[in-house]
VEXDREN-2710 file (C-alpha; in Angstrom, 1 decimal):
% VEXDREN-2710
k/r/px/py/pz
1/MET/45.1/55.5/35.6
2/ARG/45.8/58.2/37.7
3/ARG/48.4/61.3/36.5
4/PHE/50.5/63.8/37.7
5/ALA/50.1/67.2/36.8
6/GLY/53.4/67.5/35.3
7/ILE/57.3/65.7/35.4
8/PHE/57.9/65.0/39.1
9/THR/60.8/64.6/40.8
10/LEU/61.2/62.2/43.5
11/ILE/64.0/62.4/46.4
12/LEU/64.0/59.9/49.0
13/VAL/66.0/60.3/52.2
14/ALA/65.6/57.8/55.1
15/SER/62.5/57.2/55.1
16/THR/61.0/61.0/53.7
17/ALA/59.4/60.9/50.4
18/LEU/58.8/63.8/48.4
19/TYR/55.8/63.3/45.3
20/THR/54.2/65.3/43.5
21/ALA/50.6/67.4/44.8
22/ARG/49.1/64.5/42.7
23/ALA/51.0/61.8/43.9
24/GLN/50.6/63.0/47.5
25/GLN/46.4/62.8/47.4
26/ALA/46.5/59.2/45.8
27/GLU/48.7/58.0/48.6
28/VAL/46.8/59.2/51.2
29/ILE/43.1/58.9/50.0
30/ASP/44.4/55.4/48.4
31/GLY/47.7/53.9/49.0
32/VAL/50.7/53.9/46.2
33/ALA/51.7/50.7/44.8
34/ALA/54.2/51.9/41.9
35/ILE/54.8/54.6/39.9
36/VAL/55.3/54.1/36.2
37/ASN/56.5/57.4/34.7
38/ASP/54.1/60.0/34.8
39/ASP/51.4/57.5/36.3
40/VAL/50.6/56.1/39.7
41/ILE/49.2/52.4/40.3
42/THR/47.5/52.2/43.3
43/ILE/46.6/49.4/45.9
44/SER/43.7/49.1/45.1
45/GLN/44.0/48.6/41.2
46/VAL/46.4/45.7/42.5
47/ARG/43.3/44.6/44.7
48/GLU/40.9/44.9/42.2
49/LEU/43.2/42.6/39.9
50/ILE/43.0/39.9/42.7
51/GLY/40.2/39.7/44.4
52/ALA/38.5/37.2/43.5
53/ARG/41.7/34.7/43.8
54/GLU/42.9/36.2/47.3
55/ARG/39.8/35.2/48.4
56/ALA/39.4/31.7/47.0
57/LEU/43.4/31.3/48.2
58/ARG/42.2/32.4/51.7
59/GLU/39.5/29.6/51.5
60/ALA/42.4/27.4/50.6
61/TYR/44.9/27.9/53.4
62/ASN/46.5/30.0/56.2
63/GLY/49.2/31.3/58.3
64/PRO/52.8/31.7/56.5
65/ASP/51.9/29.6/53.6
66/LEU/48.8/31.8/52.8
67/ALA/51.2/35.0/53.7
68/GLU/53.7/33.7/51.3
69/ARG/50.9/32.7/48.5
70/ILE/49.4/36.0/48.4
71/LYS/53.1/37.8/48.4
72/GLU/53.8/36.1/45.1
73/MET/50.3/37.1/43.8
74/ARG/50.4/40.2/44.6
75/SER/53.6/40.8/42.6
76/ALA/52.6/39.0/39.8
77/ALA/49.4/41.4/39.5
78/LEU/51.5/44.2/40.5
79/LYS/53.8/43.3/37.6
80/ASP/51.1/43.6/34.9
81/LEU/50.1/46.2/36.1
82/VAL/52.8/47.8/34.9
83/ASP/53.0/46.4/31.9
84/ARG/49.9/47.4/31.0
85/GLN/50.8/50.9/32.2
86/LEU/53.6/50.9/29.5
87/ILE/51.9/49.9/27.1
88/ILE/49.1/52.2/27.4
89/GLN/51.5/55.2/27.7
90/GLU/53.0/53.8/24.6
91/PHE/49.7/53.8/23.0
92/ARG/49.2/57.5/24.2
93/LYS/52.3/58.4/21.7
94/MET/50.4/56.9/19.8
95/GLU/47.5/58.6/20.3
96/GLU/49.0/62.1/19.5
97/LYS/49.7/60.8/15.8
98/GLY/46.4/59.8/15.4
99/ALA/45.8/56.7/16.2
100/ASN/42.2/56.1/18.2
101/ILE/39.9/53.6/19.4
102/PRO/36.3/54.0/18.4
103/ASP/33.7/54.4/21.0
104/TYR/31.7/52.1/19.9
105/VAL/34.8/49.0/19.7
106/VAL/34.0/49.4/23.4
107/ASP/30.4/49.5/23.4
108/ASP/30.5/46.2/21.2
109/ARG/32.7/44.7/24.0
110/ILE/29.9/45.5/26.6
111/GLN/27.2/44.3/24.7
112/THR/29.0/40.8/23.7
113/VAL/29.5/40.9/27.8
114/ILE/25.5/41.7/28.2
115/ARG/24.8/39.3/25.6
116/GLU/27.2/36.1/26.4
117/GLU/27.3/36.3/30.2
118/PHE/23.8/37.6/31.0
119/GLY/21.8/36.3/28.1
120/GLY/20.9/40.2/27.0
121/ASP/20.1/40.6/30.2
122/ARG/21.2/44.8/30.9
123/ALA/19.3/45.5/33.9
124/ALA/21.2/42.2/34.8
125/PHE/24.4/43.4/34.0
126/ILE/24.4/46.9/35.7
127/ARG/23.0/45.0/39.1
128/THR/26.2/42.7/38.9
129/LEU/28.5/45.8/38.1
130/ASN/26.9/47.9/41.3
131/ALA/27.1/44.7/43.5
132/GLN/31.2/44.4/42.5
133/GLY/31.7/48.1/43.3
134/TYR/31.7/48.9/39.6
135/THR/30.4/52.0/37.4
136/LEU/29.7/51.4/33.8
137/THR/32.3/54.3/33.4
138/ARG/34.7/52.4/35.0
139/PHE/33.8/49.3/33.5
140/LYS/34.2/50.4/30.1
141/GLU/37.5/52.4/31.2
142/ILE/38.7/49.0/32.1
143/GLU/37.1/46.9/28.8
144/LYS/39.3/49.9/26.7
145/GLU/42.3/49.4/28.3
146/LYS/42.0/45.7/27.8
147/ILE/41.2/46.3/23.8
148/ILE/44.5/48.8/23.4
149/VAL/47.1/45.9/25.8
150/GLN/45.6/43.5/22.9
151/ALA/45.8/45.9/20.5
152/MET/49.5/47.1/20.8
153/ARG/50.7/43.2/21.8
154/GLN/49.4/42.1/17.9
155/ALA/50.6/45.3/16.7
156/LYS/54.2/45.0/17.8
157/VAL/54.8/41.2/17.3
158/THR/54.5/40.0/13.8
159/ASP/54.1/36.2/12.4
160/ASN/57.1/36.2/10.7
161/PHE/58.6/33.4/12.9
162/VAL/59.9/30.0/11.0
163/VAL/59.4/27.1/12.9
164/SER/62.6/24.5/11.4
165/PRO/61.5/21.2/11.1
166/LYS/64.8/20.3/13.8
167/GLN/62.4/22.7/16.7
168/ILE/59.4/20.4/16.1
169/GLN/61.3/17.0/16.3
170/ALA/62.8/18.3/19.5
171/PHE/60.1/19.4/20.7
172/TYR/58.0/16.0/20.0
173/GLN/60.8/14.4/21.3
174/LYS/60.6/15.9/24.8
175/ASN/56.6/16.0/25.0
176/ARG/56.3/12.6/23.9
177/ALA/54.2/11.8/26.9
178/SER/52.0/14.2/25.4
179/TYR/51.1/12.4/22.3
180/SER/51.0/8.8/23.6
181/THR/48.0/7.1/24.5
182/PRO/48.6/4.7/27.6
183/GLU/47.3/0.2/27.4
184/GLN/43.2/0.3/28.0
185/VAL/40.5/-2.3/28.3
186/LYS/36.6/-1.6/28.3
187/LEU/35.7/-3.2/30.9
188/ARG/32.3/-5.0/32.3
189/MET/32.5/-6.3/36.0
190/ILE/30.1/-8.4/38.4
191/VAL/30.8/-8.1/42.2
192/LEU/28.9/-9.7/44.4
193/ARG/30.2/-8.9/48.1
194/GLU/29.6/-11.4/51.0
195/ASP/28.0/-8.9/53.5
196/GLY/25.6/-8.0/51.1
197/THR/21.9/-7.2/51.9
198/ASP/20.7/-11.2/51.0
199/ASP/21.0/-14.0/53.7
200/PHE/23.2/-15.8/51.6
201/SER/27.0/-16.7/53.4
202/GLY/30.6/-16.3/52.0
203/SER/30.3/-19.7/50.5
204/ASP/27.3/-19.1/49.2
205/LYS/27.9/-16.7/47.7
206/LYS/31.2/-18.1/46.1
207/GLN/29.0/-20.6/44.4
208/THR/26.8/-18.1/43.0
209/ALA/29.5/-16.2/41.3
210/GLU/31.0/-19.4/40.5
211/GLU/27.8/-20.6/38.9
212/ILE/27.2/-17.1/37.2
213/ARG/30.7/-17.8/35.5
214/GLN/29.8/-21.0/34.4
215/LYS/26.2/-19.0/32.3
216/LEU/28.7/-16.6/31.1
217/VAL/31.6/-19.2/29.7
218/THR/28.4/-20.7/27.7
219/GLY/27.3/-17.9/26.0
220/ALA/24.8/-15.7/28.7
221/GLU/25.0/-12.4/28.0
222/PHE/27.2/-10.2/30.6
223/GLU/25.3/-7.2/30.7
224/ARG/22.3/-9.2/31.6
225/MET/23.7/-11.0/34.3
226/ALA/25.1/-7.9/35.7
227/GLN/22.2/-6.5/35.9
228/MET/20.3/-9.2/37.5
229/TYR/23.2/-10.4/40.0
230/SER/26.6/-7.9/40.6
231/GLU/25.8/-6.0/43.9
232/ASP/27.6/-2.8/42.7
233/GLU/25.1/-0.6/42.8
234/SER/27.0/2.3/40.7
235/THR/27.5/0.3/37.7
236/ARG/24.8/-2.7/38.1
237/ASP/21.9/-1.0/36.0
238/MET/24.1/-0.4/32.7
239/GLY/25.3/-3.7/33.0
240/GLY/28.2/-4.0/35.4
241/ASP/29.6/-1.1/32.2
242/TRP/33.3/0.4/33.6
243/GLY/33.5/2.0/30.2
244/TRP/37.1/2.5/29.1
245/ILE/40.0/1.8/31.8
246/GLU/43.5/2.3/32.2
247/ARG/46.0/0.6/34.9
248/ASN/45.6/3.3/37.2
249/THR/41.9/3.2/37.4
250/LEU/41.3/-0.2/39.5
251/ASN/43.5/-1.8/42.1
252/GLU/46.2/-3.7/41.5
253/GLU/45.1/-7.3/41.8
254/LEU/42.0/-6.2/39.6
255/THR/44.0/-4.2/37.3
256/LYS/46.8/-7.4/36.6
257/ALA/42.9/-9.4/36.2
258/ALA/41.9/-7.1/33.8
259/PHE/45.6/-6.4/31.8
260/SER/45.3/-10.1/31.3
261/LEU/42.5/-11.0/29.2
262/LYS/42.4/-10.9/25.6
263/ALA/39.8/-8.8/24.0
264/GLY/35.9/-11.4/24.4
265/ALA/37.8/-13.1/27.4
266/THR/35.8/-13.4/31.0
267/SER/37.9/-14.2/34.4
268/PRO/37.8/-16.7/36.8
269/VAL/35.9/-15.9/39.9
270/LEU/38.1/-13.3/42.0
271/LYS/38.0/-13.2/45.6
272/ILE/39.3/-9.3/47.0
273/ASP/38.7/-9.2/50.7
274/ASP/35.0/-9.9/51.2
275/SER/33.9/-9.4/47.3
276/TYR/34.3/-12.1/44.6
277/TYR/34.5/-10.6/40.8
278/ILE/33.8/-11.6/37.5
279/LEU/35.6/-9.5/35.1
280/TYR/35.0/-9.2/31.1
281/VAL/36.9/-7.3/28.6
282/GLU/35.2/-6.3/25.6
283/ALA/37.8/-5.0/23.8
284/ARG/41.6/-3.5/24.3
285/LYS/43.7/-0.8/22.8
286/GLU/47.3/-1.4/23.1
287/ALA/49.2/1.4/23.9
288/ALA/50.5/4.3/21.3
289/VAL/52.5/7.0/20.4
290/LYS/51.3/9.5/17.7
291/PRO/53.2/9.5/14.6
292/ILE/54.8/13.2/14.8
293/ALA/53.4/13.8/11.2
294/GLU/49.6/13.8/12.9
295/VAL/51.1/16.2/15.5
296/ARG/53.2/18.5/13.1
297/GLU/51.1/21.1/12.9
298/GLU/49.7/21.0/16.4
299/ILE/53.1/21.4/17.6
300/GLU/54.3/23.9/15.3
301/ALA/51.0/26.2/16.7
302/VAL/52.8/26.0/19.4
303/LEU/56.2/26.8/19.2
304/MET/54.5/29.7/16.9
305/GLN/52.7/31.1/20.5
306/GLN/55.6/30.3/22.4
307/GLU/57.6/32.8/19.8
308/ARG/55.2/35.1/19.6
309/MET/55.1/35.1/23.7
310/LYS/59.0/36.1/23.5
311/ALA/59.0/38.6/21.1
312/GLN/56.6/41.0/23.5
313/GLN/58.6/40.5/26.3
314/ARG/61.0/41.6/24.7
315/TRP/59.5/44.5/23.4
316/LEU/58.2/44.7/27.1
317/ASP/61.5/44.6/28.3
318/THR/62.8/47.5/25.7
319/LEU/59.5/49.6/27.8
320/ARG/60.9/49.0/30.8
321/GLN/64.4/49.7/30.0
322/LYS/63.4/53.1/28.9
323/ALA/61.1/53.9/31.9
324/TYR/61.0/55.3/34.9
325/ILE/59.5/52.5/37.1
326/LYS/59.5/52.7/40.9
327/ILE/57.7/49.7/43.2
328/LEU/56.2/50.9/46.6
329/SER/54.2/48.0/47.4
END
C-alpha cells in the first residue's frame, strides 16, 4: 500500500480536489480508488483483486447486465480492500508496541504455495508470477498482508460464544430440507427402440421386449439380459445400471413406473414414444430426515462460525467509525 508523507487535508470545492503530493502522484500514475486515513488504495489494486473473476464475467455476460455485475464486483472488492487496510493500520499500531510477523512465517507460506501448487518447482512458480505481472517481492508483500489480516481477525474474536439448544432447534427447523434425504430407488433398465439399427419392426420390438420380460420374471438375470439386448449404449455394458435415482432423474412416465415398484420387482413393458422400456428396482430408500441428535454438532459449528463473523464485522465497523474513508472510484 502507498502512504502519504504526512497528515493530509482534503478539500472538495466543486470539481477541485487537493491532495498531498504523494497522493497526487499516485493518482497521476495509477488512479486513486479510495483513501483510508493516511493510505491510498489504487484502482490497480482493485483490478488485481478481481482480474480473473472480471474476465470470467466478460465471457458470460454483455451489455447493461455485464456493466452492472462488474460494478457490483468492483464495489465489493473495494470494500474488502478498505477493510484490509483498516486491519493493517491497526496492526501497525501494534507493531509500535513490539508486534511482528517474522520473515520465516511468510517464507513458509511461499514454500507451501510452491510445494502444493507447483509440485516443488520454484522456477515454474517464478515464471507464473512473471507471467501474471508479479515480482517475488510483491507476492511476498501480498502474502504477508493476508497473514496479518487473518491473524488480526482471529485475535479480535474469541471463542467464548454460547449456542443455546433453542438456537440449534430453530436452525434445524429452518434448514430441515438440508438434512433430508429424498426417496430413491436403485434402478436398472432395458431399452429397445423401434428405430434401432437392426431390421426389426415396431411390432417385432414389442414382441422381443415381452419375451425378454418373460425371461426375467422366470429367473433370468436382469444385468445379463440388459448387456445382451438393451439399446441404451450409455448403460448397456453396465447391465442397464442407473444407480440410485431420485424422482427428478427421469421423465414423468418412467419416474411413475420406477417409484411404483417394490424392491426386487420388474415392470411391465412400457412403450413411451418410439421406445420400449423394462425397469427393475433392485432396492429402495424411503425419504428420511436426519434426527437433530445426529446433526447437532454440525449445526453448532455453523452457528459458532456465524457468531465469529458477526463479531469480526462489529470490530470492523468500529474501525470504520474511527477512520477517515473516502471512496473515489
